[in-house]
C-alpha positions as CSV (number, residue, x, y, z in Angstrom):
1,M,101.5,136.1,95.9
2,S,100.8,132.6,94.5
3,E,97.6,133.9,92.9
4,L,99.5,136.7,91.1
5,L,101.9,134.1,89.7
6,G,99.2,131.8,88.6
7,L,100.3,129.1,91.1
8,V,98.1,126.8,93.1
9,E,98.2,125.8,96.8
10,P,99.3,122.2,97.7
11,A,96.6,119.7,97.1
12,V,97.1,117.8,100.4
13,S,96.8,119.0,104.0
14,D,99.2,118.5,106.8
15,L,96.8,115.9,108.3
16,E,96.7,114.0,105.0
17,V,100.5,114.0,104.9
18,A,100.7,112.7,108.5
19,L,98.1,110.0,107.6
20,R,100.1,108.8,104.6
21,V,103.5,108.8,106.5
22,G,101.8,107.0,109.4
23,A,100.4,104.3,107.1
24,A,103.9,103.8,105.7
25,L,105.3,103.5,109.2
26,G,102.7,100.9,110.2
27,L,102.8,98.8,107.1
28,G,106.5,98.9,106.8
29,G,106.8,98.0,110.5
30,L,104.6,94.9,110.1
31,I,106.9,93.6,107.3
32,G,110.0,94.5,109.3
33,L,108.7,92.8,112.4
34,E,108.3,89.5,110.5
35,R,111.9,89.8,109.2
36,E,113.1,90.7,112.7
37,M,111.5,87.6,114.1
38,A,113.1,85.5,111.4
39,H,116.5,86.9,112.5
40,Q,117.3,88.5,109.1
41,P,119.9,91.2,108.7
42,A,117.3,93.8,107.6
43,G,114.6,93.9,110.2
44,L,112.2,96.3,111.8
45,R,114.1,99.5,111.7
46,T,115.4,99.0,108.2
47,H,111.9,98.2,106.7
48,I,110.4,101.2,108.5
49,A,113.1,103.5,107.2
50,V,112.6,102.2,103.6
51,A,108.8,102.6,103.8
52,L,109.1,106.1,105.3
53,G,111.6,107.3,102.7
54,A,109.6,105.9,99.8
55,S,106.4,107.5,101.2
56,L,108.1,110.8,101.4
57,F,109.5,110.5,97.9
58,G,105.9,109.6,96.7
59,L,104.6,112.7,98.4
60,I,107.2,114.9,97.0
61,S,106.9,113.6,93.4
62,T,103.1,114.0,93.4
63,H,102.6,117.1,95.5
64,G,105.9,118.7,96.1
65,F,105.6,120.7,93.0
66,D,101.9,121.6,93.2
67,A,102.9,125.3,93.2
68,Y,104.2,125.0,89.7
69,V,101.2,123.1,88.2
70,Q,99.9,125.2,85.4
71,A,98.8,124.7,81.8
72,R,101.8,123.8,79.7
73,A,101.1,126.6,77.3
74,D,101.3,129.2,80.0
75,S,104.5,128.1,81.7
76,N,108.1,126.9,81.1
77,Y,107.8,124.5,84.0
78,Q,107.3,120.9,83.0
79,V,106.4,118.7,86.1
80,D,106.7,114.9,85.7
81,V,105.4,113.3,88.9
82,T,106.8,109.9,87.9
83,R,110.5,110.9,87.9
84,V,111.1,110.9,91.6
85,A,109.1,107.7,92.2
86,S,110.9,105.8,89.5
87,Q,114.3,106.6,91.1
88,V,113.1,104.9,94.3
89,V,112.6,101.7,92.3
90,V,116.2,101.9,91.0
91,G,117.8,103.0,94.2
92,I,116.2,100.3,96.4
93,G,118.2,97.8,94.3
94,F,121.5,98.9,95.9
95,L,120.1,98.5,99.4
96,G,118.6,95.1,98.6
97,G,121.9,94.0,97.1
98,G,123.6,94.6,100.4
99,T,121.5,92.0,102.2
100,I,122.3,89.2,99.7
101,I,125.2,87.0,100.9
102,K,126.7,84.0,99.2
103,H,127.9,81.4,101.8
104,G,129.3,78.2,100.3
105,A,126.7,76.5,98.2
106,S,123.8,78.7,99.4
107,V,122.8,82.3,98.8
108,R,121.2,84.1,101.7
109,G,119.2,87.3,102.0
110,L,117.2,87.1,98.7
111,T,113.8,87.0,100.5
112,T,114.8,90.0,102.7
113,A,116.0,91.9,99.6
114,A,112.7,91.2,97.9
115,S,110.8,92.3,101.1
116,L,112.7,95.6,101.1
117,W,111.7,96.1,97.4
118,V,108.1,95.4,98.2
119,T,108.2,97.7,101.2
120,S,109.5,100.5,99.1
121,A,106.5,100.0,96.8
122,V,104.2,100.0,99.8
123,G,105.7,103.2,101.0
124,L,105.3,104.8,97.6
125,A,101.7,103.7,97.5
126,T,100.9,105.3,100.8
127,G,102.8,108.5,99.7
128,V,100.5,109.0,96.8
129,G,97.4,108.1,98.8
130,S,96.8,104.6,97.5
131,F,96.0,103.0,100.9
132,M,94.1,100.0,99.8
133,P,96.7,98.7,97.3
134,A,99.4,99.2,100.0
135,L,97.3,97.3,102.6
136,I,96.5,94.4,100.3
137,T,100.2,94.1,99.2
138,T,101.3,94.1,102.8
139,A,98.8,91.4,103.8
140,A,99.8,89.3,100.7
141,L,103.5,89.7,101.5
142,L,103.1,88.7,105.2
143,L,100.9,85.8,104.2
144,S,103.6,84.5,101.8
145,L,106.4,85.1,104.3
146,V,104.7,83.4,107.2
147,G,102.2,81.0,105.7
148,L,104.6,79.4,103.1
149,R,107.3,78.5,105.6
150,A,105.9,75.0,106.3
151,P,105.3,74.1,102.6
152,R,108.8,75.4,101.7
153,E,110.4,73.1,104.3
154,F,108.3,70.2,103.1
155,V,109.4,70.7,99.5
156,R,113.1,71.1,100.6
157,R,113.0,67.9,102.7
158,R,111.1,65.6,100.3
159,M,111.6,66.9,96.8
160,S,114.6,69.2,96.4
161,R,118.3,68.1,96.4
162,R,120.0,68.7,99.7
163,K,122.9,71.2,99.7
164,G,125.3,71.9,102.4
165,T,128.8,73.4,103.1
166,V,131.0,71.2,105.2
167,T,134.1,72.5,107.0
168,I,136.5,69.8,108.3
169,E,139.4,70.9,110.5
170,I,142.2,68.4,110.9
171,E,145.4,68.4,113.0
172,R,148.6,70.1,111.9
173,G,150.7,67.9,109.7
174,A,147.8,65.5,108.9
175,D,147.3,64.4,105.3
176,P,143.9,65.7,104.0
177,T,144.1,63.3,101.0
178,E,142.2,60.4,102.6
179,I,139.4,62.7,103.8
180,I,139.0,64.3,100.4
181,R,138.8,60.8,98.8
182,A,136.1,59.8,101.4
183,L,134.1,62.9,100.4
184,Y,134.1,61.8,96.7
185,K,133.1,58.3,97.6
186,F,129.7,59.3,99.0
187,E,127.0,57.6,96.8
188,G,124.9,60.1,94.9
189,V,126.7,63.1,96.5
190,E,128.5,65.7,94.3
191,V,131.4,67.6,95.7
192,K,131.9,71.2,94.4
193,D,134.2,74.1,95.2
194,L,136.5,72.1,97.4
195,S,139.4,74.0,98.9
196,V,142.2,73.3,101.4
197,S,143.6,76.0,103.6
198,R,145.3,76.6,107.0
199,R,143.7,78.0,110.2
200,D,145.8,78.4,113.3
201,D,148.4,76.0,111.9
202,N,145.7,73.4,111.4
203,V,144.5,72.2,108.0
204,V,140.9,73.1,107.0
205,I,138.9,71.5,104.2
206,D,135.9,73.4,102.8
207,A,133.5,71.7,100.3
208,D,130.1,72.2,98.9
209,L,128.1,69.0,98.9
210,T,124.9,68.3,96.9
211,G,122.9,65.1,97.5
212,P,119.6,63.5,96.6
213,P,116.4,64.5,98.4
214,G,116.3,63.1,102.0
215,V,120.0,62.4,102.2
216,D,121.4,62.9,105.7
217,L,124.7,64.6,105.2
218,A,125.5,64.6,108.9
219,A,125.2,60.8,109.0
220,L,127.5,60.4,105.9
221,L,130.1,62.6,107.6
222,A,130.0,60.7,110.9
223,D,132.9,58.3,110.0
224,I,135.1,61.3,109.0
225,A,134.2,63.1,112.2
226,N,135.3,60.1,114.3
227,R,138.8,60.0,112.8
228,D,141.6,60.6,115.3
229,D,143.1,63.4,113.1
230,V,139.9,65.3,112.7
231,I,139.4,68.1,115.2
232,E,136.0,69.4,114.1
233,V,133.3,69.0,111.4
234,E,130.7,71.7,110.7
235,I,127.8,71.5,108.3
236,D,125.9,74.6,107.2
């Protein structure tokens, strides 16, 4: 029937499909395993799912319409193999955005969002049969995620400004004014986004602190933590 219609058979076998999907599962799993070990919100299962989905989209975009591949002059069908794949690049942004969380002065989840983005690219690569680029990209990503942890911590400790969110809970009826003044007196430390609220009838002070490299914010807050009217001090 396909010959009468001028159509062609699919260019990939079921074994080739299984190989490509299996490669996506394995490479996506390696990236997800590292994120799982780092206790990130998107871990092993999420990265595997992204890689598998992207691989299937890659297969569909390049081979799902093989039956309609003909000379343009002989058919009204116009097949663009890039359309499905391009939507994966757009759609993964919504999933990655869900892993990004702003907490006080810090933003979390950016690396995990980026790893999901790369995982989708790896999945697409396996889906279209580009195994070597997918393997090299996976290795490079794992090397950057694992191998750059120590240099990152060194730079943060020695060269970058220290940032932290402090939460100070004081007794009900206590005046937070003196504590707020003490925060602003820390030498070289900037106070941003300070707020005062109530929690279980107690007064809570939240503030984002930014200090010079090497500053020990916990040591600076020790005097405040030792006050009689202070119930708890937390630093994130």
